[in-house]
C-alpha positions in Angstrom: 187.9 87.7 182.9 186.4 91.2 181.4 185.8 89.3 178.1 184.6 86.5 179.3 182.0 88.3 181.1 181.1 90.4 178.0 180.6 86.7 176.1 178.2 85.7 178.8 176.0 88.6 177.7 176.7 88.9 174.2 176.0 85.1 173.7 172.7 84.7 175.2 171.5 88.2 173.8 172.1 86.8 170.4 170.4 83.5 170.5 167.7 85.4 171.5 167.9 87.7 168.5 168.0 85.1 166.2 164.9 83.3 167.9 163.3 86.7 167.6 163.8 87.1 163.8 162.8 83.4 163.2 159.2 84.0 164.3 158.9 85.6 161.1 157.2 84.5 158.0 158.7 85.1 154.8 156.0 85.9 151.8 156.2 87.5 148.5 156.4 91.2 148.0 156.0 92.1 144.5 154.2 90.8 141.2 155.8 91.5 137.6 153.2 91.2 134.9 152.6 91.0 131.1 149.8 91.1 129.0 149.6 91.2 125.0 146.1 92.3 123.5 144.0 93.7 120.8 142.0 96.8 120.5 139.6 99.0 118.5 139.5 102.9 118.5 136.6 105.9 117.7 138.7 109.3 117.0 137.2 113.0 118.2 137.4 115.7 115.2 140.8 117.2 114.4 142.2 120.3 112.9 145.3 119.3 110.9 147.9 122.1 110.1 149.8 122.2 107.2 153.0 124.4 107.7 155.6 124.2 104.1 157.6 127.5 103.7 159.1 126.7 100.7 155.3 126.2 99.1 153.9 129.3 100.6 151.6 127.1 102.4 150.0 127.5 105.9 146.3 126.3 106.2 144.4 123.7 108.3 142.2 121.1 107.6 139.1 121.9 109.6 137.3 119.1 111.9 138.4 116.1 110.0 137.1 112.6 110.6 139.3 109.6 111.0 139.3 106.1 111.2 141.0 103.0 112.9 141.6 99.9 111.0 141.3 96.8 113.3 143.3 94.2 111.3 142.4 91.3 113.9 139.4 90.3 112.0 141.7 87.9 110.4 143.9 87.4 113.0 144.9 84.4 111.9 145.8 85.2 108.3 148.6 87.3 109.4 151.1 88.2 111.6 150.5 88.9 115.4 151.9 92.6 115.3 149.8 94.1 112.3 146.2 94.6 113.9 146.1 97.1 116.5 147.7 95.6 119.4 148.5 96.7 122.7 150.9 95.5 125.9 151.2 96.3 129.5 154.3 95.6 131.4 154.2 96.0 135.2 154.9 95.8 138.8 153.1 95.6 142.0 155.6 97.2 144.2 153.9 98.2 147.8 152.7 95.7 150.5 149.5 96.1 149.8 150.0 94.7 146.3 147.2 97.6 145.0 150.1 100.0 143.6 151.7 99.1 140.4 154.2 101.1 137.7 153.2 100.5 134.4 154.5 100.7 130.7 151.5 100.9 128.8 152.0 101.1 125.0 149.1 100.8 122.2 149.5 100.5 118.6 146.6 102.2 117.1 146.0 103.2 113.5 144.9 106.4 112.2 143.2 107.6 108.9 142.0 110.4 107.8 138.5 109.2 106.1 137.9 109.8 102.3 134.7 111.5 100.9 134.1 113.9 103.4 133.4 117.5 103.2 136.1 119.4 105.3 136.7 123.6 105.6 140.2 124.3 104.3 141.5 127.8 105.9 144.8 129.9 106.1 147.2 130.3 103.1 147.8 128.2 100.1 150.5 129.0 97.3 150.8 132.5 99.3 147.3 133.8 98.9 144.5 133.3 101.5 142.0 130.6 101.2 138.7 129.5 103.0 136.6 127.4 101.3 135.1 124.1 101.1 137.0 121.0 99.8 135.9 117.1 99.5 138.8 115.1 100.5 140.2 112.5 98.0 143.0 110.9 97.0 144.1 113.9 95.1 143.8 116.1 98.1 144.6 114.2 101.1 145.9 110.8 102.0 147.1 110.8 105.6 147.8 107.7 107.6 148.9 106.8 110.9 148.4 103.6 109.9 151.3 101.9 111.3 150.7 103.3 114.5 149.3 106.5 116.1 151.3 104.7 118.8 150.6 105.8 122.2 153.0 105.2 124.7 152.5 105.9 128.8 153.9 105.3 131.7 151.1 104.8 134.1 150.4 104.6 138.1 148.0 101.9 138.9 145.6 101.4 141.6 143.4 98.0 142.2 140.4 97.2 144.2 139.9 93.7 144.7 136.3 92.7 144.2 136.7 89.1 145.0 138.5 86.1 145.5 137.5 82.4 145.8 138.7 80.3 148.8 141.6 78.6 146.6 142.5 81.9 145.2 142.6 80.1 141.8 140.0 82.6 141.0 139.8 86.4 141.3 138.3 89.6 139.9 139.3 93.0 140.7 139.2 96.6 139.1 141.9 98.8 137.8 142.4 102.6 137.2 145.7 103.7 135.2 146.8 107.1 134.5 149.8 108.3 132.8 151.8 110.5 130.5 154.3 110.0 127.9 155.3 110.1 124.1 153.6 109.2 120.8 156.1 107.6 118.6 153.4 107.9 115.0 154.5 106.4 111.9 153.6 109.1 109.4 152.7 108.9 105.9 150.8 111.2 103.8 150.1 112.8 100.4 149.0 116.4 100.3 147.6 117.9 97.0 149.8 115.2 95.2 153.0 115.8 97.3 154.0 112.4 98.6 156.3 112.4 102.1 159.0 109.8 102.8 157.3 107.3 105.4 158.6 107.4 108.2 158.5 106.8 112.6 159.4 109.6 114.5 158.9 111.1 118.6 156.2 113.1 117.3 154.7 114.7 120.5 153.3 114.0 123.7 149.7 112.2 125.3 147.9 111.2 128.3 145.5 108.7 129.2 143.1 107.4 131.9 142.2 103.8 131.7 139.8 102.1 133.8 139.8 97.8 133.4 138.2 94.6 134.9 140.5 92.1 135.9 139.8 88.4 136.1 142.6 86.2 137.3 142.3 82.2 136.6 144.8 79.6 138.7 146.7 82.6 140.5 149.0 83.6 137.5 147.0 83.6 134.3 144.6 86.6 133.7 141.8 88.5 131.2 141.8 92.0 131.2 139.0 94.1 129.5 139.8 98.0 129.4 138.1 101.1 128.5 140.6 103.9 127.8 140.1 107.5 127.1 143.7 109.3 125.3 144.4 112.9 124.5 147.2 112.7 121.7 149.1 116.2 120.6 151.1 115.7 117.5 153.6 118.3 116.4 156.5 118.7 113.9 155.2 115.6 111.9 157.3 115.2 108.5 155.5 116.1 105.5 157.0 117.2 102.1 158.7 120.5 102.6 157.3 120.9 105.7 156.0 120.1 109.1 152.0 119.1 110.3 150.5 119.5 113.6 147.3 118.0 115.2 145.6 117.1 118.7 142.5 114.6 118.9 141.0 112.3 121.7 140.8 108.5 121.5 138.6 106.3 123.2 139.7 102.5 123.0 138.1 99.3 124.0 141.1 96.7 124.7 140.8 93.0 125.6 144.0 91.6 127.0 145.4 87.9 127.9 148.2 88.1 130.5 150.1 86.5 133.4 151.9 87.1 136.6 155.1 86.6 137.8 155.2 86.4 142.0 158.8 87.6 142.8 160.9 89.0 145.9 160.2 88.5 149.7 159.3 90.6 152.7 158.7 90.6 156.3 155.0 89.9 157.5 153.5 91.8 160.0 153.4 88.6 162.4 155.7 90.5 165.5 158.1 88.4 167.7 156.5 87.6 171.3 158.3 89.2 174.0 157.9 87.7 177.5 157.6 89.8 180.4 160.2 89.7 183.6 158.9 87.4 185.9 157.0 89.4 189.4 156.0 92.1 187.0 
């Protein structure tokens, strides 16, 4: 009899609970996105430090200028990955859909400019040196041309600006910031001594990026970005030694991307609970 009474209590309670949960509406709760684009860069002046113990060299090229190499001006004449490209892979993870985690990679080319006069200071061949030198191929050929390669792990904040009634057109602003490693391709000839060109993890960088994002037909988007990056390179392998340097980079970036909605969540619609009669 006690079991029967328990069932008479539990069954209505169970159906009431199921009915309450049925009043919830389920919607997506996350957006993955991927974009690919191209970029152009401007670099600050930098001191390039050279340390070659076996050659008794420990000096620096002071305030050297460098340039990029865009490549996308001949986009359909070469592989898509040869120009200065970038990609982003991210996920909007919170309920308001305005915070995301992003993997942010920029393939940037860094080339020390020829025909500039710089100061060389330190020790060369064991002797003190402090003089001006004209950068030519016989003095310094210094490329991160297969990539200075900035990799960042970013936190992204989104601010909606406009959405059409059908949501087929949206405009928003994005602010991104993060840190990560640099993975340069190091190639150089220093006073006739050539290194073995190679990729390596060569330091770290931090970046801040602002973007305007235009979404079309809910899922495709175009992103125009301005970015400031600071990179510190260390232990770059050169002939019988190591090099180090640091510089700022200003980038202009244009990306095309696509969004992949995923996941489910409960809406904020709360089930209605009736008050007992007489209250």
